[in-house]
C-alpha positions as CSV (number, residue, x, y, z in Angstrom):
1,M,-4.2,4.3,25.2
2,Q,-1.9,6.7,23.3
3,L,-2.7,6.5,19.7
4,R,-1.0,7.0,16.7
5,Q,-2.0,7.6,13.0
6,L,-1.8,4.9,10.4
7,G,0.2,6.5,7.1
8,K,-1.7,9.4,6.1
9,S,-5.0,8.2,6.2
10,E,-7.6,8.8,9.0
11,L,-7.2,6.1,11.0
12,R,-5.8,6.6,14.5
13,I,-4.7,3.4,15.9
14,P,-3.6,2.2,19.6
15,R,0.4,0.8,19.4
16,L,-1.0,-2.7,19.6
17,V,-3.7,-4.5,16.8
18,I,-5.4,-7.0,18.5
19,G,-4.4,-10.4,15.9
20,G,-7.6,-12.3,15.0
21,N,-5.8,-15.7,13.5
22,V,-6.0,-17.4,16.9
23,F,-10.4,-16.8,16.4
24,G,-11.8,-20.1,15.3
25,W,-8.0,-22.2,15.3
26,T,-6.7,-22.2,18.9
27,V,-9.7,-20.4,20.5
28,D,-12.8,-21.5,20.3
29,R,-16.0,-18.7,20.6
30,A,-16.3,-17.7,24.1
31,Q,-12.8,-17.6,25.1
32,S,-12.6,-15.4,21.6
33,F,-15.3,-13.3,23.7
34,R,-13.7,-12.7,26.4
35,L,-10.4,-12.1,25.2
36,L,-11.7,-9.5,23.0
37,D,-13.8,-7.9,26.1
38,A,-10.3,-7.8,27.9
39,F,-8.4,-6.5,24.8
40,V,-11.3,-3.5,24.1
41,D,-11.7,-2.7,27.6
42,A,-8.3,-1.5,27.9
43,G,-8.4,0.9,25.2
44,L,-6.7,-1.9,22.3
45,N,-9.7,-1.7,20.0
46,A,-7.8,-2.2,16.3
47,I,-9.0,-6.0,15.5
48,D,-7.2,-8.0,12.1
49,T,-7.7,-10.5,10.9
50,A,-8.6,-11.9,7.4
51,D,-11.2,-13.7,5.2
52,V,-9.1,-17.1,4.9
53,Y,-8.8,-17.1,8.8
54,S,-8.5,-19.7,9.5
55,A,-8.6,-22.0,6.6
56,W,-5.5,-24.5,7.6
57,V,-7.2,-25.5,10.6
58,E,-8.7,-29.6,9.7
59,G,-13.1,-28.7,9.0
60,N,-12.6,-25.2,8.7
61,Q,-13.2,-23.4,5.2
62,G,-12.0,-19.8,6.0
63,G,-13.8,-16.4,7.2
64,E,-14.0,-18.4,10.9
65,S,-12.3,-15.9,12.5
66,E,-14.5,-12.9,11.1
67,T,-17.0,-15.0,11.6
68,I,-16.9,-15.1,15.3
69,I,-15.3,-11.4,15.1
70,G,-19.0,-10.2,13.7
71,E,-21.2,-12.5,16.3
72,W,-19.0,-10.7,19.3
73,I,-19.4,-7.2,17.5
74,K,-23.1,-8.1,17.2
75,Q,-23.9,-9.1,21.5
76,R,-21.5,-5.8,22.6
77,Q,-23.2,-3.5,20.0
78,R,-20.0,-1.7,20.2
79,R,-19.3,-1.0,16.3
80,D,-18.5,2.6,16.4
81,D,-15.4,2.7,18.4
82,L,-13.2,-1.0,17.0
83,L,-11.5,-0.7,14.1
84,I,-12.0,-3.5,12.1
85,L,-8.6,-4.8,10.1
86,S,-9.6,-7.3,7.2
87,K,-7.5,-8.5,4.0
88,V,-8.4,-10.3,0.7
89,G,-6.5,-12.3,-2.1
90,A,-5.2,-15.0,-0.4
91,G,-5.0,-17.8,-3.0
92,T,-8.1,-16.1,-4.9
93,G,-5.7,-13.2,-6.0
94,L,-6.5,-9.2,-6.3
95,S,-8.7,-9.1,-9.4
96,K,-11.6,-6.9,-9.8
97,A,-13.8,-9.3,-9.3
98,N,-12.8,-11.5,-6.7
99,I,-12.5,-8.2,-4.1
100,A,-16.1,-7.3,-4.8
101,Q,-17.4,-10.5,-4.4
102,A,-15.0,-10.8,-1.0
103,I,-15.9,-7.4,0.4
104,D,-19.5,-8.5,0.9
105,G,-18.8,-11.7,2.1
106,S,-16.2,-10.1,4.9
107,L,-19.0,-7.9,5.9
108,Q,-21.5,-10.6,6.4
109,R,-19.8,-12.4,8.6
110,L,-18.5,-9.2,10.0
111,Q,-22.1,-8.3,10.3
112,T,-20.6,-4.9,10.0
113,E,-21.0,-2.2,7.1
114,Y,-17.7,-1.2,6.5
115,L,-14.0,-2.1,6.9
116,D,-11.5,0.7,8.7
117,L,-9.5,-1.6,7.0
118,Y,-8.9,-3.3,4.0
119,Q,-5.5,-4.7,3.4
120,A,-4.2,-7.1,0.0
121,H,-3.1,-10.2,1.8
122,V,-0.3,-11.8,-0.5
123,D,0.3,-9.7,-3.9
124,D,-0.8,-10.8,-7.0
125,A,1.4,-10.5,-9.9
126,E,-0.7,-11.9,-12.6
127,T,-3.6,-9.0,-11.5
128,P,-2.2,-5.0,-12.8
129,L,-2.0,-2.8,-9.6
130,A,-4.0,-0.8,-11.3
131,E,-7.1,-3.1,-11.5
132,T,-6.2,-3.7,-8.0
133,L,-6.6,-0.3,-6.7
134,T,-9.3,0.9,-9.0
135,A,-11.0,-2.0,-7.6
136,F,-10.4,-1.3,-3.4
137,G,-10.9,2.8,-4.9
138,E,-14.7,1.5,-5.7
139,L,-15.1,0.3,-2.6
140,I,-14.0,3.7,-0.7
141,Q,-16.5,4.9,-3.0
142,Q,-18.9,2.5,-2.2
143,G,-18.9,3.4,1.7
144,K,-17.6,-0.3,2.5
145,V,-14.0,0.6,3.4
146,R,-12.7,4.1,4.7
147,A,-8.6,3.1,3.6
148,I,-6.3,0.7,2.1
149,G,-3.8,-1.3,2.7
150,A,-1.2,-4.3,1.5
151,S,0.7,-7.1,3.1
152,N,3.8,-9.1,2.2
153,Y,4.1,-6.8,-0.9
154,S,8.4,-6.5,-1.5
155,A,10.1,-2.5,-1.9
156,E,9.9,-2.4,-5.9
157,R,5.9,-3.8,-5.7
158,L,4.5,-1.2,-2.6
159,Q,6.2,0.9,-4.3
160,A,5.1,0.3,-7.8
161,A,1.7,0.8,-6.2
162,L,1.9,4.2,-4.6
163,D,3.5,5.3,-8.1
164,I,-0.2,4.2,-9.8
165,S,-2.4,5.0,-6.8
166,Q,-0.5,9.2,-7.6
167,Q,-0.2,8.8,-11.3
168,H,-4.2,7.5,-11.5
169,N,-5.4,9.3,-8.6
170,L,-5.9,6.2,-7.4
171,P,-6.3,6.2,-3.3
172,R,-3.0,4.5,-2.3
173,Y,-2.2,1.7,0.2
174,E,-1.8,3.8,3.4
175,S,-0.2,0.8,5.2
176,L,1.9,-2.9,4.9
177,Q,1.7,-5.3,7.3
178,P,5.7,-7.5,7.0
179,L,6.4,-10.9,9.3
180,Y,8.6,-8.4,11.5
181,N,10.2,-9.5,14.5
182,L,13.4,-9.2,17.0
183,Y,14.8,-12.7,14.8
184,D,13.0,-12.2,11.5
185,R,14.4,-8.3,10.7
186,D,16.1,-8.7,7.7
187,S,13.1,-8.7,4.6
188,Y,11.6,-5.4,6.2
189,E,14.6,-3.8,7.7
190,G,15.9,-1.9,4.6
191,D,14.6,-1.2,1.3
192,V,11.1,-1.6,2.1
193,E,11.6,-0.4,5.7
194,A,12.7,3.1,3.3
195,V,9.5,3.0,1.2
196,C,7.7,3.1,4.0
197,Q,9.4,5.9,5.9
198,Q,9.9,7.5,2.7
199,A,6.1,8.1,1.4
200,D,4.6,8.0,5.0
201,V,2.8,4.6,5.1
202,G,2.3,3.0,8.2
203,V,3.5,-0.4,9.3
204,I,1.6,-2.8,11.5
205,P,3.6,-5.4,11.3
206,Y,2.7,-9.7,12.3
207,S,4.5,-12.6,13.5
208,T,5.8,-10.0,16.4
209,L,6.3,-12.4,18.9
210,A,8.3,-15.1,16.3
211,S,5.0,-17.7,16.9
212,G,6.2,-16.9,20.8
213,F,9.5,-17.4,20.9
214,L,10.2,-14.4,21.7
215,T,7.7,-14.8,24.9
216,G,10.7,-17.4,26.4
217,K,8.1,-20.4,26.5
218,Y,10.4,-22.4,23.4
219,R,13.7,-22.8,24.8
220,S,14.8,-26.4,23.5
221,E,13.4,-28.9,21.0
222,A,11.3,-30.4,23.9
223,D,9.3,-26.9,24.9
224,L,7.8,-27.7,21.2
225,S,4.8,-29.9,21.7
226,Q,3.5,-27.1,23.8
227,S,1.3,-25.6,22.1
228,A,0.0,-25.9,17.8
229,R,2.5,-23.2,16.8
230,G,5.7,-25.2,18.2
231,S,6.6,-26.6,14.9
232,R,7.3,-22.8,13.3
233,V,9.5,-22.3,16.7
234,R,12.0,-25.1,15.5
235,S,14.1,-23.1,13.2
236,Y,14.8,-20.1,15.8
237,L,16.1,-22.8,18.0
238,N,19.9,-21.9,17.5
239,E,23.2,-19.3,19.0
240,R,21.2,-16.5,17.6
241,G,17.7,-17.3,19.1
242,W,19.2,-17.8,22.8
243,A,21.3,-14.2,22.7
244,I,18.2,-12.8,21.7
245,L,16.1,-14.5,24.8
246,K,19.3,-13.7,27.1
247,A,19.1,-10.5,26.3
248,L,15.0,-10.3,26.6
249,D,15.2,-11.9,30.0
250,E,17.8,-9.5,31.3
251,V,16.2,-6.1,30.0
252,A,13.1,-7.6,31.2
253,A,14.0,-8.5,35.0
254,E,15.2,-4.2,34.6
255,L,12.0,-3.3,34.2
256,Q,9.6,-5.8,35.9
257,A,8.0,-7.0,32.8
258,T,8.1,-9.6,30.7
259,P,10.1,-11.3,27.4
260,G,7.4,-10.7,25.2
261,Q,6.4,-7.3,27.1
262,V,10.1,-6.5,25.6
263,A,9.8,-8.0,22.6
264,L,6.9,-6.0,21.0
265,A,8.0,-2.7,23.0
266,W,10.7,-2.8,20.9
267,Q,9.4,-2.8,18.0
268,I,6.4,0.0,19.8
269,A,9.7,2.2,19.9
270,R,11.1,1.8,16.1
271,P,10.2,5.1,14.2
272,S,9.0,3.1,11.2
273,I,6.4,0.7,12.9
274,T,3.1,2.5,13.5
275,A,1.8,-1.0,15.5
276,P,3.2,-4.4,15.6
277,I,-0.1,-6.8,15.7
278,A,-0.4,-9.5,18.6
279,S,-2.5,-12.8,19.6
280,A,-3.5,-14.1,22.9
281,T,-5.2,-17.4,23.3
282,T,-5.7,-16.6,27.2
283,L,-5.9,-13.6,29.6
284,D,-2.9,-13.7,31.3
285,Q,-1.6,-13.4,27.7
286,V,-4.3,-10.2,27.4
287,N,-2.7,-8.5,30.2
288,D,1.1,-9.1,28.5
289,L,-0.2,-7.3,25.2
290,I,-1.3,-4.4,27.6
291,K,1.3,-3.6,29.2
292,A,3.7,-4.3,26.4
293,A,1.3,-1.4,24.4
294,K,2.4,0.6,28.0
295,L,6.3,0.0,28.1
296,E,8.9,2.7,27.4
297,L,12.5,1.2,26.7
298,T,15.6,2.8,27.7
299,P,17.9,3.9,25.0
300,A,20.4,1.4,26.5
301,A,17.8,-1.4,26.6
302,L,16.7,-0.7,22.6
303,D,20.8,-1.0,21.5
304,Y,21.8,-4.0,23.8
305,L,18.4,-5.6,21.9
306,N,19.7,-4.9,18.6
307,Q,23.1,-6.0,19.3
308,A,21.9,-9.1,20.4
309,S,19.4,-9.8,18.1
310,Q,22.2,-8.8,14.4
């Protein structure tokens, strides 16, 4: 599997990152183990999770995803060839005290001594950026974290964080995790993308298949009952959404691929994107993601998809 450098860090990640948000939500422990085995055996060894996954499920408190991944790591005894990415701060903030406490919880659940990438999950306007970056810097010095990243930051706040890192000789955010897919383009393309490209910040987007809409699974209101994510897809069921699906169908037919594979390959081909994050609940979906990570789109196909999703 081809590897790409993440920002200016020493991390080299595959062209697609595995999303761990489904572990402990729509996927139980046993199935999670099967999916992780299939991903990593194919060379997709970067796994993204967060300390709050999956607190939104009734009966969960957060940390379930990290716990499952940690149990899998311990059972398989293969930490050295993995890249583990987690996040902190959603609902709890990015104060020095919270980060110092949260990292130990994540490491314990993941049954590892370090994280390859530790990300600020949501911007915290109440905590000075310098405090957050100083806290992350101490984790790096302690050997608990190799590199740091940000998620859901605006262009202005990301640039401010980068400036503070440079001014005060603090570790910098080497990656950004934004919402981005063929349908949801506006919030990333433009100022955010420009900051990332100018500063050589790696980009690992989430919701890259628009909650499954871009796989072609949902084409009408009647399809929304098919999964737990169905309610999220309703906003995509409109003329623009259907035009995007039509383009994906046509390109997929030409390449003997699937719409989901093409949607991910479109992101992988974008110069500013390091690797999209995508999750799976079945082994068939894992195979789809493996093929997507290897799929190359022609310039004509990329132009067609760009025009259809404008």
